[in-house]
PyMOL CGO cylinders between C-alpha atoms (Angstrom):
from pymol import cmd
from pymol.cgo import CYLINDER

trace = [
    CYLINDER, 2.60, -8.16, 60.17, 4.66, -10.68, 58.04, 0.3, 1, 1, 1, 1, 1, 1,
    CYLINDER, 4.66, -10.68, 58.04, 3.12, -9.52, 54.89, 0.3, 1, 1, 1, 1, 1, 1,
    CYLINDER, 3.12, -9.52, 54.89, 1.62, -12.67, 53.20, 0.3, 1, 1, 1, 1, 1, 1,
    CYLINDER, 1.62, -12.67, 53.20, -1.67, -13.91, 52.98, 0.3, 1, 1, 1, 1, 1, 1,
    CYLINDER, -1.67, -13.91, 52.98, -2.76, -17.66, 53.15, 0.3, 1, 1, 1, 1, 1, 1,
    CYLINDER, -2.76, -17.66, 53.15, -5.66, -19.71, 51.57, 0.3, 1, 1, 1, 1, 1, 1,
    CYLINDER, -5.66, -19.71, 51.57, -6.77, -23.26, 52.40, 0.3, 1, 1, 1, 1, 1, 1,
    CYLINDER, -6.77, -23.26, 52.40, -7.29, -25.09, 49.05, 0.3, 1, 1, 1, 1, 1, 1,
    CYLINDER, -7.29, -25.09, 49.05, -7.10, -28.88, 48.31, 0.3, 1, 1, 1, 1, 1, 1,
    CYLINDER, -7.10, -28.88, 48.31, -6.58, -29.54, 51.90, 0.3, 1, 1, 1, 1, 1, 1,
    CYLINDER, -6.58, -29.54, 51.90, -3.62, -27.44, 52.50, 0.3, 1, 1, 1, 1, 1, 1,
    CYLINDER, -3.62, -27.44, 52.50, -2.56, -24.08, 53.35, 0.3, 1, 1, 1, 1, 1, 1,
    CYLINDER, -2.56, -24.08, 53.35, -0.98, -21.86, 50.50, 0.3, 1, 1, 1, 1, 1, 1,
    CYLINDER, -0.98, -21.86, 50.50, 0.63, -18.47, 50.02, 0.3, 1, 1, 1, 1, 1, 1,
    CYLINDER, 0.63, -18.47, 50.02, -1.97, -16.69, 48.14, 0.3, 1, 1, 1, 1, 1, 1,
    CYLINDER, -1.97, -16.69, 48.14, -0.37, -12.95, 48.16, 0.3, 1, 1, 1, 1, 1, 1,
    CYLINDER, -0.37, -12.95, 48.16, 3.17, -11.89, 49.15, 0.3, 1, 1, 1, 1, 1, 1,
    CYLINDER, 3.17, -11.89, 49.15, 4.05, -8.36, 49.74, 0.3, 1, 1, 1, 1, 1, 1,
    CYLINDER, 4.05, -8.36, 49.74, 7.00, -6.97, 48.29, 0.3, 1, 1, 1, 1, 1, 1,
    CYLINDER, 7.00, -6.97, 48.29, 9.79, -6.28, 50.75, 0.3, 1, 1, 1, 1, 1, 1,
    CYLINDER, 9.79, -6.28, 50.75, 7.84, -7.86, 53.63, 0.3, 1, 1, 1, 1, 1, 1,
    CYLINDER, 7.84, -7.86, 53.63, 9.15, -9.73, 56.17, 0.3, 1, 1, 1, 1, 1, 1,
    CYLINDER, 9.15, -9.73, 56.17, 8.02, -12.85, 54.26, 0.3, 1, 1, 1, 1, 1, 1,
    CYLINDER, 8.02, -12.85, 54.26, 9.37, -12.03, 51.04, 0.3, 1, 1, 1, 1, 1, 1,
    CYLINDER, 9.37, -12.03, 51.04, 12.88, -11.15, 52.62, 0.3, 1, 1, 1, 1, 1, 1,
    CYLINDER, 12.88, -11.15, 52.62, 12.79, -14.53, 54.03, 0.3, 1, 1, 1, 1, 1, 1,
    CYLINDER, 12.79, -14.53, 54.03, 12.27, -16.19, 50.71, 0.3, 1, 1, 1, 1, 1, 1,
    CYLINDER, 12.27, -16.19, 50.71, 8.48, -17.10, 50.82, 0.3, 1, 1, 1, 1, 1, 1,
    CYLINDER, 8.48, -17.10, 50.82, 6.82, -17.73, 47.22, 0.3, 1, 1, 1, 1, 1, 1,
    CYLINDER, 6.82, -17.73, 47.22, 3.34, -17.33, 46.04, 0.3, 1, 1, 1, 1, 1, 1,
    CYLINDER, 3.34, -17.33, 46.04, 1.96, -20.95, 46.27, 0.3, 1, 1, 1, 1, 1, 1,
    CYLINDER, 1.96, -20.95, 46.27, 4.44, -22.34, 49.00, 0.3, 1, 1, 1, 1, 1, 1,
    CYLINDER, 4.44, -22.34, 49.00, 2.58, -24.73, 50.94, 0.3, 1, 1, 1, 1, 1, 1,
    CYLINDER, 2.58, -24.73, 50.94, 2.80, -23.95, 54.67, 0.3, 1, 1, 1, 1, 1, 1,
    CYLINDER, 2.80, -23.95, 54.67, 3.22, -27.30, 56.63, 0.3, 1, 1, 1, 1, 1, 1,
    CYLINDER, 3.22, -27.30, 56.63, 4.61, -26.05, 59.88, 0.3, 1, 1, 1, 1, 1, 1,
    CYLINDER, 4.61, -26.05, 59.88, 4.68, -23.07, 62.34, 0.3, 1, 1, 1, 1, 1, 1,
    CYLINDER, 4.68, -23.07, 62.34, 6.93, -22.74, 64.95, 0.3, 1, 1, 1, 1, 1, 1,
    CYLINDER, 6.93, -22.74, 64.95, 7.68, -26.53, 64.81, 0.3, 1, 1, 1, 1, 1, 1,
    CYLINDER, 7.68, -26.53, 64.81, 3.95, -27.60, 64.81, 0.3, 1, 1, 1, 1, 1, 1,
    CYLINDER, 3.95, -27.60, 64.81, 2.55, -29.50, 61.92, 0.3, 1, 1, 1, 1, 1, 1,
    CYLINDER, 2.55, -29.50, 61.92, -0.32, -27.60, 60.28, 0.3, 1, 1, 1, 1, 1, 1,
    CYLINDER, -0.32, -27.60, 60.28, -1.43, -29.61, 57.89, 0.3, 1, 1, 1, 1, 1, 1,
    CYLINDER, -1.43, -29.61, 57.89, -4.38, -31.06, 59.59, 0.3, 1, 1, 1, 1, 1, 1,
    CYLINDER, -4.38, -31.06, 59.59, -5.61, -27.81, 61.27, 0.3, 1, 1, 1, 1, 1, 1,
    CYLINDER, -5.61, -27.81, 61.27, -8.26, -25.45, 60.31, 0.3, 1, 1, 1, 1, 1, 1,
    CYLINDER, -8.26, -25.45, 60.31, -7.39, -22.42, 58.39, 0.3, 1, 1, 1, 1, 1, 1,
    CYLINDER, -7.39, -22.42, 58.39, -8.58, -20.30, 61.51, 0.3, 1, 1, 1, 1, 1, 1,
    CYLINDER, -8.58, -20.30, 61.51, -6.23, -22.22, 63.80, 0.3, 1, 1, 1, 1, 1, 1,
    CYLINDER, -6.23, -22.22, 63.80, -3.11, -21.69, 61.32, 0.3, 1, 1, 1, 1, 1, 1,
    CYLINDER, -3.11, -21.69, 61.32, -3.91, -18.11, 61.28, 0.3, 1, 1, 1, 1, 1, 1,
    CYLINDER, -3.91, -18.11, 61.28, -4.11, -17.78, 64.76, 0.3, 1, 1, 1, 1, 1, 1,
    CYLINDER, -4.11, -17.78, 64.76, -0.70, -19.71, 65.11, 0.3, 1, 1, 1, 1, 1, 1,
    CYLINDER, -0.70, -19.71, 65.11, 0.94, -17.32, 62.67, 0.3, 1, 1, 1, 1, 1, 1,
    CYLINDER, 0.94, -17.32, 62.67, -0.26, -14.18, 64.18, 0.3, 1, 1, 1, 1, 1, 1,
    CYLINDER, -0.26, -14.18, 64.18, 0.23, -15.25, 68.11, 0.3, 1, 1, 1, 1, 1, 1,
    CYLINDER, 0.23, -15.25, 68.11, 3.26, -13.33, 69.42, 0.3, 1, 1, 1, 1, 1, 1,
    CYLINDER, 3.26, -13.33, 69.42, 3.22, -10.70, 66.51, 0.3, 1, 1, 1, 1, 1, 1,
    CYLINDER, 3.22, -10.70, 66.51, 6.39, -8.73, 66.79, 0.3, 1, 1, 1, 1, 1, 1,
    CYLINDER, 6.39, -8.73, 66.79, 8.36, -12.11, 67.22, 0.3, 1, 1, 1, 1, 1, 1,
    CYLINDER, 8.36, -12.11, 67.22, 9.99, -13.81, 64.50, 0.3, 1, 1, 1, 1, 1, 1,
    CYLINDER, 9.99, -13.81, 64.50, 8.19, -17.15, 63.06, 0.3, 1, 1, 1, 1, 1, 1,
    CYLINDER, 8.19, -17.15, 63.06, 9.63, -20.27, 61.88, 0.3, 1, 1, 1, 1, 1, 1,
    CYLINDER, 9.63, -20.27, 61.88, 7.53, -21.57, 58.95, 0.3, 1, 1, 1, 1, 1, 1,
    CYLINDER, 7.53, -21.57, 58.95, 8.26, -24.63, 57.37, 0.3, 1, 1, 1, 1, 1, 1,
    CYLINDER, 8.26, -24.63, 57.37, 6.79, -24.71, 53.59, 0.3, 1, 1, 1, 1, 1, 1,
    CYLINDER, 6.79, -24.71, 53.59, 6.95, -27.02, 50.61, 0.3, 1, 1, 1, 1, 1, 1,
    CYLINDER, 6.95, -27.02, 50.61, 8.20, -24.95, 47.71, 0.3, 1, 1, 1, 1, 1, 1,
    CYLINDER, 8.20, -24.95, 47.71, 7.40, -26.08, 44.24, 0.3, 1, 1, 1, 1, 1, 1,
    CYLINDER, 7.40, -26.08, 44.24, 10.61, -25.87, 41.98, 0.3, 1, 1, 1, 1, 1, 1,
    CYLINDER, 10.61, -25.87, 41.98, 8.99, -27.30, 39.20, 0.3, 1, 1, 1, 1, 1, 1,
    CYLINDER, 8.99, -27.30, 39.20, 5.96, -29.70, 38.25, 0.3, 1, 1, 1, 1, 1, 1,
    CYLINDER, 5.96, -29.70, 38.25, 7.84, -32.88, 39.32, 0.3, 1, 1, 1, 1, 1, 1,
    CYLINDER, 7.84, -32.88, 39.32, 10.39, -31.42, 42.22, 0.3, 1, 1, 1, 1, 1, 1,
    CYLINDER, 10.39, -31.42, 42.22, 9.80, -29.77, 45.45, 0.3, 1, 1, 1, 1, 1, 1,
    CYLINDER, 9.80, -29.77, 45.45, 11.71, -28.60, 48.37, 0.3, 1, 1, 1, 1, 1, 1,
    CYLINDER, 11.71, -28.60, 48.37, 10.86, -28.70, 52.14, 0.3, 1, 1, 1, 1, 1, 1,
    CYLINDER, 10.86, -28.70, 52.14, 12.39, -25.38, 53.72, 0.3, 1, 1, 1, 1, 1, 1,
    CYLINDER, 12.39, -25.38, 53.72, 12.24, -23.55, 56.96, 0.3, 1, 1, 1, 1, 1, 1,
    CYLINDER, 12.24, -23.55, 56.96, 11.81, -19.90, 56.28, 0.3, 1, 1, 1, 1, 1, 1,
    CYLINDER, 11.81, -19.90, 56.28, 12.41, -17.55, 59.35, 0.3, 1, 1, 1, 1, 1, 1,
    CYLINDER, 12.41, -17.55, 59.35, 10.00, -14.65, 59.19, 0.3, 1, 1, 1, 1, 1, 1,
    CYLINDER, 10.00, -14.65, 59.19, 11.52, -11.52, 61.17, 0.3, 1, 1, 1, 1, 1, 1,
    CYLINDER, 11.52, -11.52, 61.17, 9.22, -8.63, 61.38, 0.3, 1, 1, 1, 1, 1, 1,
    CYLINDER, 9.22, -8.63, 61.38, 12.28, -6.53, 62.09, 0.3, 1, 1, 1, 1, 1, 1,
    CYLINDER, 12.28, -6.53, 62.09, 13.56, -6.99, 58.71, 0.3, 1, 1, 1, 1, 1, 1,
    CYLINDER, 13.56, -6.99, 58.71, 10.68, -5.26, 56.67, 0.3, 1, 1, 1, 1, 1, 1,
    CYLINDER, 10.68, -5.26, 56.67, 11.62, -2.39, 54.26, 0.3, 1, 1, 1, 1, 1, 1,
    CYLINDER, 11.62, -2.39, 54.26, 9.77, 0.73, 55.74, 0.3, 1, 1, 1, 1, 1, 1,
    CYLINDER, 9.77, 0.73, 55.74, 6.95, 1.53, 53.64, 0.3, 1, 1, 1, 1, 1, 1,
    CYLINDER, 6.95, 1.53, 53.64, 4.93, 4.67, 53.22, 0.3, 1, 1, 1, 1, 1, 1,
    CYLINDER, 4.93, 4.67, 53.22, 1.89, 4.39, 55.32, 0.3, 1, 1, 1, 1, 1, 1,
    CYLINDER, 1.89, 4.39, 55.32, -1.57, 5.89, 53.74, 0.3, 1, 1, 1, 1, 1, 1,
    CYLINDER, -1.57, 5.89, 53.74, -2.63, 8.95, 55.21, 0.3, 1, 1, 1, 1, 1, 1,
    CYLINDER, -2.63, 8.95, 55.21, -4.26, 8.71, 58.53, 0.3, 1, 1, 1, 1, 1, 1,
    CYLINDER, -4.26, 8.71, 58.53, -3.03, 5.45, 59.71, 0.3, 1, 1, 1, 1, 1, 1,
    CYLINDER, -3.03, 5.45, 59.71, -0.09, 2.84, 59.66, 0.3, 1, 1, 1, 1, 1, 1,
    CYLINDER, -0.09, 2.84, 59.66, 0.21, 0.21, 57.02, 0.3, 1, 1, 1, 1, 1, 1,
    CYLINDER, 0.21, 0.21, 57.02, -0.46, -3.39, 58.62, 0.3, 1, 1, 1, 1, 1, 1,
    CYLINDER, -0.46, -3.39, 58.62, -0.47, -6.34, 56.38, 0.3, 1, 1, 1, 1, 1, 1,
    CYLINDER, -0.47, -6.34, 56.38, -1.71, -9.27, 58.53, 0.3, 1, 1, 1, 1, 1, 1,
    CYLINDER, -1.71, -9.27, 58.53, -2.54, -13.02, 57.27, 0.3, 1, 1, 1, 1, 1, 1,
    CYLINDER, -2.54, -13.02, 57.27, -6.24, -13.06, 55.78, 0.3, 1, 1, 1, 1, 1, 1,
    CYLINDER, -6.24, -13.06, 55.78, -8.77, -15.57, 56.46, 0.3, 1, 1, 1, 1, 1, 1,
    CYLINDER, -8.77, -15.57, 56.46, -9.69, -16.50, 53.05, 0.3, 1, 1, 1, 1, 1, 1,
    CYLINDER, -9.69, -16.50, 53.05, -11.75, -19.85, 53.15, 0.3, 1, 1, 1, 1, 1, 1,
    CYLINDER, -11.75, -19.85, 53.15, -11.41, -20.37, 49.26, 0.3, 1, 1, 1, 1, 1, 1,
    CYLINDER, -11.41, -20.37, 49.26, -11.45, -23.84, 47.99, 0.3, 1, 1, 1, 1, 1, 1,
    CYLINDER, -11.45, -23.84, 47.99, -11.92, -26.76, 50.39, 0.3, 1, 1, 1, 1, 1, 1,
    CYLINDER, -11.92, -26.76, 50.39, -11.73, -24.63, 53.62, 0.3, 1, 1, 1, 1, 1, 1,
    CYLINDER, -11.73, -24.63, 53.62, -9.48, -27.06, 55.19, 0.3, 1, 1, 1, 1, 1, 1,
    CYLINDER, -9.48, -27.06, 55.19, -8.89, -30.52, 56.25, 0.3, 1, 1, 1, 1, 1, 1,
    CYLINDER, -8.89, -30.52, 56.25, -9.40, -30.76, 59.98, 0.3, 1, 1, 1, 1, 1, 1,
]
cmd.load_cgo(trace, "trace")
């Protein structure tokens, strides 16, 4: 997986949790970054489930995620983060299986805008 969870709230899709040393962390994603694009497709008006599907499609390949990153209360940057699953720092797997971190389908807040 890519090592982050998204939550849809206030009509937007935001990074809710970020796993340390995951591909998303190493790409520079931050908690509360707002996802606005996945592989060149605007996701601002897409439903939560569709955004999750777009992120997970082709798992094993890299993903270009366009985010709005809040630098301060009054300043934000729009940045493209390329998340490469091959760049993950190996983690110790729990006994009896492999560790897999996927994007969750948390529908907290408004549930999406469209």
